[in-house]
C-alpha positions in Angstrom: 50.9 19.0 92.3 49.5 20.0 95.6 51.6 21.5 98.5 51.6 18.2 100.7 52.8 16.1 97.7 55.5 18.6 97.0 56.8 18.6 100.6 56.8 14.8 100.5 58.9 14.7 97.4 61.3 17.2 98.8 61.6 15.4 102.1 62.1 12.1 100.3 64.7 13.6 98.1 66.4 15.0 101.2 66.3 11.6 102.9 67.9 10.0 99.8 70.7 12.6 99.8 71.4 12.1 103.5 71.4 8.4 103.1 73.8 8.6 100.1 76.1 10.8 102.1 76.1 8.4 105.1 76.8 5.5 102.7 79.5 7.5 101.0 81.1 8.4 104.3 80.9 4.8 105.6 82.3 3.5 102.4 85.3 6.0 102.4 86.1 5.4 106.0 87.5 2.1 105.0 89.7 3.8 102.4 90.7 7.2 104.1 91.0 8.1 107.7 90.2 11.9 107.1 87.0 13.3 105.9 86.9 16.0 103.2 86.3 19.6 104.5 82.8 20.8 104.3 81.9 22.9 101.4 81.8 26.6 102.5 78.5 28.3 101.9 78.7 31.3 99.5 78.7 34.8 101.1 75.4 36.5 101.3 74.7 39.0 98.4 74.7 42.7 99.4 71.4 44.3 98.7 71.8 47.9 97.6 69.6 50.5 99.3 66.7 51.8 97.3 67.5 55.0 95.4 66.4 58.2 97.2 63.1 59.6 96.1 63.4 63.3 94.9 60.8 65.5 96.4 60.5 69.0 94.7 58.7 70.3 97.8 61.7 69.6 99.9 63.9 71.8 97.6 61.4 74.6 97.9 61.4 74.4 101.7 65.2 74.4 101.8 65.4 77.5 99.6 62.9 79.4 101.7 64.9 78.5 104.9 68.1 79.8 103.3 66.4 83.0 102.3 64.9 83.5 105.8 68.3 82.9 107.5 70.0 85.4 105.1 67.3 88.0 105.8 67.7 87.5 109.6 71.5 87.9 109.4 71.3 91.1 107.4 68.8 92.5 109.9 71.1 91.7 112.8 74.3 93.1 111.1 75.3 96.7 112.1 74.8 99.3 109.4 77.9 100.3 107.5 79.6 103.5 108.8 78.6 106.7 107.1 81.5 108.5 105.5 81.9 112.1 106.5 81.0 114.6 103.9 83.9 115.8 101.7 85.0 119.3 102.5 83.7 121.9 100.1 86.1 122.8 97.3 87.0 126.4 97.4 86.7 128.4 94.2 89.7 129.8 92.4 88.6 133.2 93.5 88.5 132.3 97.2 91.9 130.6 97.0 93.5 133.6 95.3 92.0 136.0 97.8 93.5 134.0 100.8 96.9 133.9 99.1 96.8 137.6 98.5 96.0 138.3 102.1 98.9 136.1 103.3 101.2 137.6 100.7 100.4 141.2 101.9 101.1 140.3 105.5 104.6 138.9 104.7 105.4 141.8 102.4 105.0 144.2 105.3 107.7 142.3 107.2 110.5 143.1 104.7 113.6 140.9 105.2 111.9 139.4 108.2 109.6 137.5 105.9 112.3 134.9 105.3 112.2 133.8 108.9 108.4 133.6 109.1 107.1 130.0 109.0 104.4 131.0 106.5 107.1 132.0 103.9 107.8 128.3 103.2 104.1 127.4 103.2 103.4 130.2 100.7 106.1 128.8 98.4 104.4 125.4 98.5 101.0 127.0 97.8 102.3 128.9 94.7 104.1 125.7 93.6 100.9 123.8 93.7 99.3 126.4 91.4 101.9 125.6 88.7 101.9 128.1 85.8 99.2 130.2 87.5 101.4 130.6 90.5 104.3 131.8 88.3 102.1 134.2 86.4 100.6 135.6 89.6 104.0 136.3 91.2 105.4 137.6 87.9 102.5 140.1 87.7 103.2 141.2 91.3 106.9 141.6 90.6 106.2 143.8 87.6 103.3 145.8 88.8 102.9 145.8 92.6 102.8 149.3 94.0 105.0 148.7 97.0 108.7 147.8 96.8 108.1 145.3 99.7 105.6 143.3 97.6 107.8 143.3 94.6 110.8 142.2 96.7 108.7 139.3 98.2 107.5 138.3 94.7 111.1 138.0 93.6 112.1 136.0 96.7 109.2 133.6 96.2 110.1 133.1 92.5 113.7 132.3 93.5 112.4 129.6 95.9 110.2 128.1 93.2 113.4 127.7 91.1 111.4 127.5 87.9 113.0 128.8 84.7 109.5 130.0 83.6 110.1 132.9 86.0 113.2 134.2 84.1 111.3 136.7 81.8 109.6 138.5 84.8 112.8 138.5 86.8 114.8 139.8 83.9 112.3 142.6 83.3 112.5 143.5 87.0 116.3 143.5 87.0 116.4 145.9 84.0 113.5 148.3 84.9 112.7 148.3 88.7 113.7 151.6 90.3 114.2 150.1 93.8 117.8 148.8 94.3 116.8 146.2 96.8 114.2 144.8 94.4 116.8 144.6 91.7 119.2 142.9 94.1 116.5 140.2 94.8 115.8 139.7 91.1 119.5 139.4 90.2 120.0 136.9 93.0 117.0 134.9 91.9 118.3 134.8 88.3 121.7 133.7 89.6 120.2 130.9 91.7 117.9 129.6 88.9 121.1 129.6 86.8 120.1 128.8 83.2 121.5 130.2 80.0 118.3 132.2 79.4 119.2 134.4 82.4 122.7 135.4 81.1 121.6 138.4 78.9 119.9 140.2 81.8 122.7 139.3 84.3 125.5 140.5 82.0 123.7 143.8 81.4 123.4 144.3 85.2 126.9 143.2 85.8 128.3 145.9 83.6 125.7 148.7 83.8 123.9 148.7 87.1 124.9 151.3 89.5 124.0 149.4 92.7 126.9 147.5 94.2 124.9 144.5 95.4 123.2 144.1 92.0 126.5 144.1 90.2 128.0 141.4 92.5 124.9 139.2 92.3 124.9 139.4 88.6 128.6 138.7 88.3 128.2 135.7 90.5 125.3 134.4 88.4 127.4 134.7 85.2 130.4 133.1 86.8 128.3 130.2 88.1 127.6 129.2 84.5 131.3 128.9 83.8 131.7 132.3 82.1 135.1 133.9 82.5 133.8 137.5 82.4 131.7 136.7 85.5 134.8 135.5 87.4 136.8 138.6 86.3 134.0 140.9 87.5 134.0 139.3 90.9 137.8 139.6 91.2 137.5 143.3 90.2 134.9 143.8 92.9 137.1 142.1 95.5 140.0 144.5 94.9 137.9 147.6 94.2 138.0 150.4 96.8 134.3 151.0 96.0 133.3 147.7 97.5 132.0 148.3 101.0 134.3 146.9 103.6 131.4 144.9 105.3 130.7 143.1 102.0 134.3 142.2 101.2 133.9 138.8 102.7 130.7 138.3 100.6 132.7 138.7 97.4 135.4 136.5 98.6 132.9 133.8 99.4 131.4 134.0 95.9 134.9 133.7 94.4 135.7 130.6 96.6 132.4 129.0 95.6 133.1 129.5 91.9 136.7 128.5 92.2 137.6 129.6 88.7 141.2 128.7 87.7 141.8 132.4 86.9 141.4 133.2 90.6 144.1 130.8 91.8 146.7 133.6 92.2 144.3 135.4 94.6 143.8 132.4 96.8 147.6 131.7 96.9 148.2 135.2 98.0 145.5 134.9 100.7 147.1 131.7 101.8 150.5 133.3 102.1 149.5 136.6 103.7 146.2 136.1 105.7 145.8 134.8 109.2 142.0 135.0 109.3 140.6 131.5 109.6 137.6 132.0 107.2 139.8 133.4 104.4 142.4 130.6 104.9 139.8 127.8 104.8 138.0 129.4 101.9 141.3 129.7 99.9 142.3 126.1 100.7 138.9 124.7 99.6 139.0 126.7 96.4 142.5 125.6 95.5 141.6 122.0 96.2 138.5 122.3 94.1 140.4 123.6 91.1 143.3 121.2 91.7 145.9 123.9 91.6 149.2 122.1 91.5 151.2 125.4 91.9 149.8 125.7 95.4 150.9 122.3 96.8 154.1 123.7 98.3 152.3 126.5 100.1 149.6 124.1 101.3 152.3 121.8 102.8 153.9 124.8 104.5 150.6 125.7 106.1 150.0 122.1 107.1 153.3 121.9 108.9 153.4 125.3 110.6 152.2 125.1 114.2 151.1 128.7 114.4 148.1 127.9 112.2 144.9 126.6 113.9 144.6 122.8 113.8 141.6 122.7 111.5 143.5 125.0 109.0 146.5 122.7 109.1 144.4 119.6 108.6 142.5 121.2 105.7 145.8 122.2 104.0 147.2 118.7 104.4 144.1 117.1 103.0 144.0 119.6 100.0 147.7 119.0 99.2 147.2 115.2 99.2 144.1 115.5 97.0 145.8 117.7 94.5 148.9 115.4 94.4 146.9 112.3 93.5 
């Protein structure tokens, strides 16, 4: 079938359809006044876009571009800061030499070394050295030629408060010929205050000829709750051999210990003394030991206007605390 013949057939068919539609409409008009709604045309079909064509060369170009951008950013970024070099670590020999130099300077100052700012710093330095620091100071305490160096070694060991120093301090207390060095060693042992120090302290308390050593040793024994130490302090307090200027020192040691055996002494001071320091020391000791036998005397002091106000207030507080 040629194209002209096909068109003619399609046109003829179209004319026939139209004519039929007109006939149908004319025929229905006589039966219905309204015409049926036209048939809606179907919506157009969505045509999906063609799939993207993958080009490997594009991937290569993108990768090269990312690398170039990264290289440019790294080139423009400032270089990282350079850390300062670590200070050189001093050898043990150098450290020991510097400590020895500072130690010698303080040793020449005698008792004035305690007030020097480098004393506390030297304590910290020896503490950092641990066992080596204890060994170093122990060796100085045992063998240093000058009494000043041995005294300072004992003072530093006391400040370290390490029981590992007890053997060196005990040897010093028993053998050193200098009384001031032995005083320092006995005080250090009393302050460290462990059971291991008791043998050396007891020997000094009963045998040493130097007054300060005996009192320090007795105080160290009494601090550990030993009755013989408290008795030795009481004997020193009443002894005529005790220097008058140190009488208050012994009393302060007794008040700090506050052993029940010393209660009669503090009651006597409370009844007879008018010195504020002795009165306050006695009141504090009686309160610490909760001495019920002293309540009446404390109330008397608290209500007597001739006593200073702070003494009366302390006595009242002590009486109330003991009565609870």
